[in-house]
C-alpha positions in Angstrom: 0.0 0.0 0.0 2.7 2.5 1.0 5.4 3.7 -1.4 8.2 6.2 -1.1 11.2 7.4 -3.0 14.5 7.6 -1.1 15.5 11.3 -1.7 18.7 13.3 -1.0 16.7 15.2 1.6 15.9 12.1 3.5 19.6 11.0 3.5 20.7 14.4 4.7 18.1 14.5 7.5 18.9 11.0 8.6 22.7 11.7 8.8 22.0 14.9 10.7 19.6 13.1 13.1 22.2 10.4 13.9 25.0 13.0 14.4 22.8 14.8 17.0 21.7 11.6 18.5 25.3 10.6 19.2 25.9 13.9 21.0 22.8 13.4 23.1 23.5 9.8 23.9 27.0 10.6 25.1 26.3 13.9 26.9 27.2 13.6 30.6 24.2 14.7 32.6 23.7 14.4 36.3 20.7 12.1 37.3 18.7 15.0 38.7 18.8 17.0 35.5 18.3 13.8 33.4 15.0 13.2 35.2 13.9 16.8 34.7 14.5 16.4 30.9 12.5 13.2 30.8 9.7 14.9 32.8 9.6 17.9 30.4 9.5 15.6 27.4 6.6 13.6 28.8 4.8 16.8 29.7 5.2 18.1 26.2 3.9 14.9 24.6 1.1 14.8 27.1 -0.1 18.3 26.4 0.6 18.7 22.7 -0.7 15.4 21.4 -4.1 16.2 22.8 -3.9 19.9 21.9 -3.6 18.9 18.3 -7.0 17.3 18.7 -8.5 20.6 20.0 -7.9 20.0 23.7 -8.0 23.4 25.5 -5.8 22.7 28.5 -2.7 24.8 28.5 0.9 23.7 29.4 0.8 25.5 32.7 -2.6 24.0 33.7 -1.3 20.5 32.7 1.6 21.0 35.1 -0.9 21.9 37.9 -2.8 18.7 37.1 0.4 16.7 37.5 0.9 18.2 40.9 -2.7 17.2 41.8 -4.1 20.8 41.8 -7.6 21.5 40.5 -7.9 23.5 37.3 -10.8 25.0 35.4 -11.3 22.8 32.3 -13.9 20.7 30.5 -14.2 17.2 32.0 -13.5 15.7 28.5 -10.3 17.7 28.2 -9.1 16.5 31.6 -10.0 12.9 30.7 -8.1 13.1 27.5 -4.9 14.3 29.3 -5.3 11.6 32.0 -5.7 9.0 29.2 -2.6 10.1 27.3 -0.5 10.0 30.4 -1.5 6.3 30.8 -0.6 5.8 27.2 2.9 7.2 27.8 3.3 4.9 30.8 2.3 1.9 28.7 4.8 2.9 26.0 7.6 2.8 28.5 6.4 -0.6 29.8 6.4 -2.1 26.3 9.7 -0.7 24.9 11.5 -4.0 25.5 9.1 -5.8 23.0 10.5 -6.3 19.6 7.7 -5.3 17.2 4.4 -3.5 16.9 1.5 -5.9 17.3 -2.3 -5.7 17.3 -2.1 -6.1 21.1 -0.2 -2.8 21.2 -2.6 -1.1 18.9 -5.7 -2.1 20.7 -4.2 -1.3 24.2 -3.0 2.2 23.1 -6.4 2.9 21.5 -8.2 1.6 24.6 -6.2 3.9 26.9 -6.5 6.8 24.6 -10.3 6.7 24.3 -11.2 5.6 27.8 -14.4 7.4 28.9 -14.3 9.4 25.6 -15.6 6.9 23.1 -18.9 5.0 23.5 -18.7 1.4 24.5 -19.9 0.2 21.1 -16.7 1.6 19.4 -14.3 1.6 22.3 -11.3 -0.8 21.8 -12.8 -2.1 18.5 -11.9 -1.6 14.9 -14.6 0.3 13.1 -17.4 -1.7 11.5 -18.9 1.1 9.5 -17.8 3.9 7.2 -15.8 6.8 8.6 -14.6 10.2 7.4 -12.1 12.8 8.4 -13.5 16.3 8.9 -11.9 19.7 9.1 -12.7 22.4 11.7 -15.8 23.5 9.6 -17.0 19.9 9.6 -16.4 19.4 5.9 -15.3 16.0 4.8 -11.6 16.1 3.7 -10.8 12.4 3.5 -12.7 9.1 3.1 -10.6 6.2 4.5 -10.9 2.6 3.1 -14.0 0.5 3.7 -14.1 -1.1 7.1 -14.0 -4.6 5.7 -10.6 -3.9 4.2 -9.0 -2.6 7.4 -7.8 -5.9 8.9 -5.9 -6.8 5.7 -4.5 -3.3 5.3 -3.3 -3.2 8.9 -1.7 -6.7 8.7 0.2 -5.6 5.6 1.3 -2.4 7.2 2.6 -4.1 10.4 4.3 -6.8 8.4 6.3 -4.2 6.4 7.2 -2.1 9.5 8.3 -5.1 11.5 10.2 -7.0 8.8 11.8 -4.6 6.4 15.1 -4.2 8.2 16.9 -2.9 5.2 14.8 0.3 5.4 15.9 2.8 8.0 14.1 2.6 11.3 13.4 6.3 11.0 11.7 5.9 7.6 9.7 2.9 8.9 8.5 5.0 11.9 7.3 7.7 9.4 5.6 5.1 7.3 3.9 3.6 10.4 2.5 7.0 11.3 1.4 7.8 7.8 -0.1 4.4 7.0 -2.1 4.2 10.2 -3.7 7.6 9.7 -4.5 6.7 6.0 -6.2 3.4 7.0 -8.0 5.0 10.0 -8.9 1.7 11.6 -11.0 3.2 14.4 -14.0 5.5 14.6 -12.1 8.0 16.7 -8.6 8.3 18.3 -6.7 7.4 15.2 -4.3 10.4 15.2 -3.2 10.1 18.8 -2.9 6.3 18.5 -0.7 6.8 15.4 1.6 9.2 17.2 1.9 6.9 20.2 2.6 3.9 18.1 5.3 5.7 16.3 7.0 6.6 19.6 6.7 3.0 20.8 8.3 1.8 17.6 11.2 4.1 17.9 11.7 3.0 21.6 11.6 -0.6 20.5 14.3 0.1 17.9 16.6 1.7 20.6 16.0 5.1 19.2 14.7 6.9 22.4 17.4 9.5 23.0 17.1 8.7 26.7 13.4 9.6 26.5 14.2 13.3 26.2 12.4 14.1 23.0 8.8 14.8 22.0 7.6 15.4 18.4 4.1 16.5 19.3 4.9 20.1 20.0 6.6 20.4 16.6 3.4 19.1 15.0 1.2 21.4 17.0 3.2 24.5 16.1 3.1 23.4 12.4 -0.3 21.9 12.0 -1.1 23.1 8.5 2.1 21.5 7.1 1.6 18.4 9.3 -1.8 17.8 7.8 -0.7 18.8 4.3 2.2 16.3 4.5 -0.2 13.5 5.5 -2.8 14.4 3.0 -3.1 11.9 0.0 -6.3 13.2 -1.5 -10.0 13.2 -0.5 -10.5 9.5 -1.1 -8.4 6.4 -0.3 -9.5 4.5 -3.4 -8.8 7.4 -5.7 -5.3 7.8 -4.1 -4.7 4.1 -4.3 -5.6 4.0 -8.0 -3.1 6.9 -8.6 -0.3 5.5 -6.3 -0.2 6.3 -2.6 3.1 8.1 -2.1 4.5 8.7 1.4 7.6 10.5 0.3 6.4 13.9 1.4 5.4 12.7 4.8 8.6 10.8 5.4 10.6 14.0 4.5 8.4 16.0 6.9 8.7 13.5 9.7 12.5 13.4 9.4 12.7 17.2 9.3 10.6 17.4 12.5 12.7 14.8 14.3 15.9 16.6 13.3 14.4 19.9 14.5 13.4 18.4 17.9 16.8 16.8 18.4 18.6 20.0 17.6 16.5 21.8 20.1 17.3 19.1 22.7 21.0 19.2 21.9 21.1 23.0 22.6 19.2 22.4 25.9 21.7 19.8 27.0 24.6 22.0 26.0 23.1 24.7 28.2 22.7 22.3 31.1 26.3 21.2 30.7 27.4 24.9 30.9 25.3 25.2 34.0 27.0 22.2 35.5 30.4 23.6 34.8 29.4 26.8 36.4 28.2 25.0 39.5 31.6 23.4 39.8 33.3 26.8 39.5 31.1 28.1 42.2 31.9 25.3 44.5 35.6 25.7 43.9 35.2 29.4 45.0 34.4 28.2 48.5 30.9 29.6 48.4 28.1 28.7 50.7 25.0 26.9 49.3 23.1 30.2 49.6 25.8 32.1 47.7 25.7 29.5 45.0 22.0 29.8 44.8 22.2 33.7 44.7 24.7 33.5 41.8 22.4 31.1 39.9 19.4 33.4 40.5 21.4 36.4 39.2 22.4 34.5 36.1 18.8 33.6 35.4 17.3 37.0 36.0 20.4 39.0 34.8 19.8 42.0 37.0 18.8 41.6 40.7 18.5 44.0 43.5 19.2 43.3 47.2 15.5 43.8 47.8 14.7 41.0 45.3 17.1 38.7 47.2 15.7 39.6 50.6 12.3 38.5 49.3 13.7 35.1 48.5 16.1 34.4 51.4 15.2 34.7 55.1 18.3 36.6 56.1 19.2 40.1 57.0 20.1 42.9 54.6 23.7 42.9 55.9 24.0 39.2 55.2 22.8 39.7 51.6 25.3 42.5 51.1 28.1 40.3 52.4 27.1 37.5 50.0 27.0 39.9 47.1 30.4 41.3 48.1 31.9 37.7 48.2 30.5 37.0 44.7 31.9 40.3 43.4 35.3 39.6 45.0 35.4 36.3 43.1 34.5 38.1 39.8 31.3 36.0 39.4 29.2 39.1 39.4 29.7 42.8 38.7 28.1 45.0 41.4 27.0 48.6 41.2 25.5 51.0 43.7 22.4 53.0 42.9 22.6 55.5 45.7 19.5 57.5 44.7 17.3 54.5 44.9 19.4 52.8 47.6 19.5 49.7 45.6 22.3 47.2 45.2 22.2 45.9 41.6 24.3 42.9 40.5 24.8 41.8 36.9 26.6 38.7 35.8 30.2 39.2 34.6 31.4 37.7 31.3 
């Protein structure tokens, strides 16, 4: 069913992806920061995979949900987020498996649509016609007839799981594209496709320490995401005229390279922060002074009043801390006598 042409663009993107992947895999990161990167990646997947499907919960509110705080949101939106967090847990549990199976597909769909899809369609392949609609409820795509779905899915999984001569990254893109084209369920197909793609990459040892998330890239580029997937308004018309996944494979690889480049820069920044912390420790600074130096770096300009609001110490203590940091050339300090304000800026 799926066809693609190996292009120079694909080759360049794959080479770039593996160059960045090597840097990420070999980057020395302390466990605490490593866990934070994983947490952020999960949060981004959690929020943006559902946001693509018109979920209205913001990133900040999702963080509050994770902390167990109550937020103002539609019950359906909250249920969708809770469902997708369970999906991400399941993916991590199944990463040691060797291939994508029907069991994975049905379980991910079941978790994705729990309390969202009616019991007649929940965790079952569709047994009726289906359609993809745009935001104005116009039909933009008619998938294959439901009777053909089992055979089409069997062929797709066979190709993805057995064609070892094809790059794992290309097969991941083809899994994503093929699943959406077949549309095996009444609802939840897009989220299931993205989750399956992530599971497949994890199975093939391409998980970059679980730091990455493609969903935000798609959400920020929805028009191009949909356009790359689009094969025409009708499956049978597209099949008659050759279903070509080349455009989507290129788009998928571009998105993965973009995400990993973002991640590499984030890790490089963390490495610089770690080196800075070592410098601060060697300067025989107290934990509070190290924290003050870090605060100044993050905020760039800080007054003594700002620091007094953070630390439960006297004004004289704050001034001694700032003087110690200035004496070690970790900050540059200036007096603003008119405002009676001690301003510290980070030195180069």
